[in-house]
N, C-alpha and C positions, 0 to 999 in steps of 0.2 A: 731484708727479705726481697726476693724478687716478686713483684707484683704484675700479674698478666689480665689484661682484659681483651676478650674476643667477642666483638660486636657484629653481628650478622644482619645484613639489610638485602634487599631486593639485588641480586647478582653483584652484592659488594659485601667483602669482609674487612673489618678494621681491627687490626691487632695492635695494642698499646702495651709497652713494657717499660718498667723502671726498677730501680732498686738494685741492691747487690744480695747475693745469698748469704755470703759470710758463713759458709759451711766450714771453710778452711782458709788458709793465707793464700794471698794472691798467688797465682801460679800453680796451686794444689787444689782448687775449689772445683770440685768434679760436679756440683750442682750447676754452678755458673757456667763451666764449661759446656755441660750437656745442652742447657738451654740455649746458651749463645750460638753453639753448633746447629742446634735444631732451628732456630730463627734464621740464621743465615742462610741454611739450605734452603728454607722454604721461600724466603725473599729471592734468592738467586735462582730459583728454578720454576718459579711462577712467572706468568707473563702479566702485563699491565699492572704494575706495582709502583706506587710512590712511597718513598721512605722521607721521613723526616726524624732527625736525631738533634733534640735541643734540650739542654738543660738536664740531661740524665734522663730524659724521657724518649723512648723510640716509638714512632708510629708508622705502621706500614699499612697502607690502604691498597687492597686487591680489587681492582675495579672489574674484573671479569671472574669473580669467585665461583660461577656455575660451569665454566668452561671445565670439561671433564680432567684435564691434566692438573688445573689448578685446584679444582674441588678434591681430587685425590690426595694432593699434597696438605691443603689444609685440613682435611678430615684427619690425616696422619699426625699433622702438627697438634690439633686439638688433643687426639690419642694419647700421644706422647707426653704432653705437657700434664694431662691428667694422671699419667702414671708416674711421672715425677714428683706431683703433689701428694700422691698416695705414699711413695717412699721417703720423700722429703719435705712433707708439709709445713716444718718449721722454718723452712729456707725459701720455699717458693708457693705461691697462692694464686689462684684464679678468683678475680672479681666478678 
């Protein structure tokens, strides 16, 4: 299961993700592919992001999360993760 935590602080958002969806075999896992693409898109298109990927846990710290461009992308990230949870709740969860 993919576990996602979204922590919001004053002008900072921290996203932590770990685990594997195990919806299907490697290369065919649509839940994993969807989440990975969504997270990569968000990280790559926001400014002031620090990413740490250690021991199977990815942490992305968005230091300017109230900037309108970042806020828009982070809101879209959260909404889409919620949709994934609604559709595939046994493979992905928000903590």
